[in-house]
C-alpha positions as CSV (number, residue, x, y, z in Angstrom):
1,M,0.3,60.0,-6.8
2,A,-1.6,58.3,-9.6
3,S,1.3,57.6,-11.7
4,E,2.9,55.8,-8.8
5,E,0.2,53.2,-8.4
6,L,0.7,52.8,-12.4
7,L,4.2,51.8,-11.8
8,K,3.8,50.0,-9.0
9,P,3.2,46.4,-10.7
10,F,6.1,47.1,-13.0
11,Y,8.6,48.1,-9.7
12,Q,7.2,44.6,-8.4
13,R,7.7,42.4,-11.7
14,A,11.6,44.3,-11.9
15,I,11.9,42.8,-8.2
16,E,10.8,39.6,-9.0
17,A,12.8,39.4,-12.3
18,E,15.8,40.6,-10.5
19,E,15.3,37.5,-7.5
20,R,14.7,34.8,-10.5
21,L,18.1,36.3,-12.0
22,S,20.0,36.1,-9.0
23,R,18.7,32.5,-7.9
24,L,20.0,31.6,-11.7
25,E,22.9,33.2,-11.2
26,A,23.8,31.1,-7.7
27,V,22.7,28.2,-9.4
28,L,25.3,28.5,-12.0
29,V,28.2,29.1,-10.2
30,G,27.6,26.1,-8.0
31,N,26.9,24.3,-11.5
32,K,30.2,25.3,-13.0
33,D,31.4,21.4,-13.4
34,A,28.2,21.1,-15.4
35,A,28.6,23.6,-17.9
36,K,32.2,22.5,-18.7
37,Q,31.2,19.5,-19.6
38,E,30.3,19.1,-23.1
39,P,26.1,18.9,-24.1
40,S,26.5,15.7,-25.1
41,Q,27.8,14.1,-22.2
42,L,25.1,15.6,-20.3
43,I,22.8,14.5,-22.9
44,T,24.3,10.7,-22.3
45,E,24.4,11.3,-18.5
46,L,21.0,11.8,-18.2
47,Q,20.1,9.2,-20.5
48,A,21.7,6.4,-18.7
49,K,19.9,8.1,-15.6
50,L,16.5,8.0,-17.4
51,E,17.1,4.2,-18.6
52,A,18.1,3.7,-14.8
53,A,14.7,4.8,-13.6
54,N,12.5,3.0,-16.2
55,A,14.4,-0.2,-15.3
56,E,13.8,0.4,-11.8
57,A,10.0,1.5,-12.4
58,L,9.6,-1.7,-14.1
59,S,11.1,-3.9,-11.6
60,E,8.4,-2.1,-9.0
61,R,5.9,-3.2,-11.4
62,E,6.4,-6.4,-11.6
63,K,6.9,-6.6,-7.6
64,A,3.7,-5.3,-7.8
65,K,1.7,-7.8,-9.9
66,Q,3.6,-10.8,-8.0
67,L,2.5,-9.5,-4.5
68,A,-0.9,-9.1,-6.0
69,M,-1.2,-12.1,-7.6
70,E,0.0,-13.5,-3.9
71,N,-2.5,-11.4,-2.3
72,E,-5.2,-12.8,-4.7
73,K,-4.2,-16.1,-2.9
74,H,-3.9,-15.5,0.4
75,K,-7.5,-14.0,0.0
76,Y,-8.6,-17.0,-1.8
77,R,-7.0,-19.4,0.9
78,I,-8.4,-17.1,3.8
79,S,-12.4,-17.3,2.3
80,H,-11.6,-21.4,2.1
81,L,-10.0,-21.4,5.7
82,V,-13.1,-19.6,7.3
83,R,-15.1,-21.6,5.8
84,A,-13.7,-25.0,7.2
85,V,-13.9,-23.4,10.6
86,K,-17.3,-22.5,10.4
87,E,-18.5,-25.8,9.5
88,A,-16.5,-27.1,11.9
89,D,-17.9,-25.0,14.4
90,Q,-21.6,-26.0,13.0
91,K,-20.6,-29.5,13.7
92,L,-19.2,-28.9,16.8
93,E,-22.3,-27.5,17.7
94,C,-24.2,-30.3,16.4
95,M,-22.3,-33.3,18.7
96,K,-22.7,-31.2,21.5
97,V,-26.6,-30.8,20.9
98,S,-26.3,-34.7,20.1
99,A,-24.6,-35.8,23.0
100,G,-27.0,-33.2,25.6
101,H,-29.9,-36.1,23.6
102,V,-27.8,-38.8,24.5
103,S,-26.9,-37.8,28.4
104,E,-30.1,-36.8,28.8
105,A,-31.4,-40.6,27.6
106,T,-28.5,-42.2,29.9
107,E,-29.5,-40.1,32.7
108,Q,-33.3,-41.7,31.8
109,T,-32.1,-44.8,31.4
110,S,-30.1,-45.1,34.7
111,S,-32.7,-43.5,37.1
112,K,-35.3,-46.0,35.2
113,L,-32.6,-48.8,36.2
114,E,-32.0,-47.7,40.0
115,A,-36.0,-47.3,40.1
116,M,-36.2,-51.5,39.4
117,R,-33.7,-52.3,41.5
118,L,-35.5,-50.6,44.2
């Protein structure tokens, strides 16, 4: 019994190794064309793919920089537009208040004129 318990981890590792081996064999069977190619040809293909990926990454970085700059410009414009709208609202409010005083003064003047006529 004790020997079975001692051997259990070894059996488990053997099973895992067999599974990995069967997966590798399946990959090799699936990649017969790759196995037939020269190693230098494979390296050349991989380098070309790597260069293409690097060029694409560089392009994406440039796009990100441009978008970030454009975003900052938009933020700057928005802040100025918000400030201009607030100032316009304040001026409008002042004009309403001033117009209220003018209309009150006009009403008082007209009531005085009417009182004079009577």
